[in-house]
N, C-alpha and C positions, 0 to 999 in steps of 0.2 A: 275269566274262562269258566264256564259252568261245569257241572259234574260230568256230563256226557262228553264234553270236549276234553276234559282232563283224563277221562278213561281212554279216549282215543289216543291222546298224547302218550300215555303210559304204554299202550299197545305198540305205538310207533317206536318208542325208545327201547322196548324189549327187542325189537328187530334191528334197529339202527341206533345204537347208543350215541347220545349227543345230538340226535335230531330232535326237532320240535315243530309244532304247528304254529303258524302265524297267519293273521288275517291279511288277505291280499285283495286289493281293489282291482277289478277287471276293467279293461277298456272295452266294454260291451255295449256302448250306446246309452247306458244309464247306470245308475249306481247298482253294483252287484258285487258282493264280497264272498270270498270262500276262505275257509281255514285250510291252508296248504302247507306242504313241507317247506321249512325255512330255506331261503335262496342260498344261504351259505352252509347248507347241510354237509356233513362229513363226506368227503369224496376221496379219501385216501384209499390205498389198496386194502381190500377186505381179506381177512384170513378165511380159510375154507369153511370154518364154522359160521362166520358172518355171512358169507355168500350163500350157504345152505339155508340160513334163516330167511333171507330175502327170497330165494327160489321157492321155499315152502310157504311163504306168506307174501304173495305179490301185493304191493301197496298201491294199486291203481288209483285209489281214492285220494291219495295225498298230492296228486298232480291234477291240474286242469289241462287236459290234452288239447293239442292244436285243433283237432276236428270238433271237439266239444265247445271250445271257445268260438269257433266260426259259426257253428250251428246256433249257439246261444245268441250271437250277434244277429244272425238272420231272423230269428223269431222276434227279437226285440225291435228290429228295424221294420219288420213286416208283420205286425201283430194280427192282421187279418187272417193269417195262416192258422192261428190257434184260438182267436177270440171266441168265447162261448162254447168251445169244443171240449170233449173228453179225450185227453191225450195220455198216451203211455210212453214213457221214456225207458227204452230197453237198454240194460247195462248202464245204469245211471252213474256209477262211479262216484264222483264228488257231488253229483246232483246239479251241476251247472246248467244243463239243458232243461231239466225239469223245473228248476227255479226260474229260468228265463221264460219258459212257457207260461208259468203261473203269473209272473210279472206282466206278461204280454196280454193277459186277460182270459186264459183258458178257464173253463168252468171247473174242471177237475183235472189234476195231473197225478198219474200213478207212476211212481218211481220204482222200477223193477231191477233187482240185481240179486244174483245168487250169493254174493259176498255179504255176510252179516255186518262186517265193519263198514263196507261201502254204504249200506242202508243207514247205519248209525251216523256216518259222516254226512250223508244227505239230509238226515233229520236235523243235525246240528247246523248245517249250512242254510237249510230252509228257515230255521229259527233266527239265524243271523240276519236273514233278508226279510223277515217278518211275513213269510208266506206259509200256507198250509199245504202239505202234500200227502197223498196216500202212499204208503210203503208196501211193497210186495216182493217176496223172495221167489215166486214161481209164476212165470208167464201164464201157465195153464190154469192157475187159480183165479185169474181175473174174470169176473162175471160181467155180464152186460155188454152193450155195444160200445165200441171205441170209434172215435171219429178220425184219429190220427195217431200213428206210431212214429216216434222220432228215435233215431239211432245214431250214435257217434262212436267211432273208434272200436268197432267190434269185428271188422273184416280183416284184421291183421292175421287171423287164423282161418285158413280155408275150410277148416272143419265147421266154421260158423255159417258158411254160405247157404246151407239148407234153410236157415232162418229167413232168408229173403222171400221164399215162397210162403212160409208160415205167416209172415207179416201181411202180405197182400190178401191172404185168406181170412185174416182176422180184422182188418180195417180197410176202409175205402181209400185212405191216403197214407202213404209212408214217405218220410223224408229222412235221408241218410247223409251223413257227412263222413268222409274218409280220406286219409292222406296216404294210405298204404297201397291201395289197388289202383293202378293206372290204366288198365285195359279192362274196363268194367262193361260186360255185355250180358246183361240179365234182364231181358224184357219181362214185364212192362216198365222196368225202371229206365229212366233217361236222365242224362246230365242236365242240370238246370243252373249250375253256377260253379264258380271256381274262385277261391279267395286265399290270400296268404294267412297263415296262422302260426302261432308259436306256443309251445307247451310251457306252462308255468308250474314250478320254477323252470327256467330255461335249461334244457338238457343239451344244448348245443347240437341239435339235430341237423342233419344234412339238409340242403335246400329242398330236396325231393319230398321230405317229410313235413315241410312247411307249406306245401302246395296242397290245399284242401279242396276236394271236389264234392259237390252236392248232387245227390241223385233223388229223383222223386218218382213215385208210382201213384197213379190216380189223379 
């Protein structure tokens, strides 16, 4: 484990003592690995202090969420959607979708997240998969034209819905994966697929959150 990965693991252990990062191979259509929370992570009852640490430091980047896995699979199985394009992955988390886009032949992939640790995790995971990504912590600081914006697992909060309009104003094509919103009616977006998915490590989510829907604009 290199120095950056060790730094991430230390940050994880400060929040969840006893937890660790481990390489996980994804069933994404081709070889793709991520450093994720160990599958046997401590799941005992947390004391109030431990719960407060997690609430104050959400560790989205230690999971490969179901929608991210499904979107990564889609890009790897249909590389024509990204080949030769300049792509932005909004809310990149662990970097799974950004890495898949690059592996599928995107000319440039910008991994964007406001969480500094998520960007660091994305950089580590990109190195693990031998791809180069551009990292960005502010959507509005991205210069130049974009061909495609990809988005997974950001609609869990209705406060994020205004981004849907910003995406179509910024790029001619947008591809979204989500398992939380079931009645999605936001023209010009339309449903283009539906696939089962599972968060890794497995959170034993209910079946409704394993039902991932794909929406596209443009």
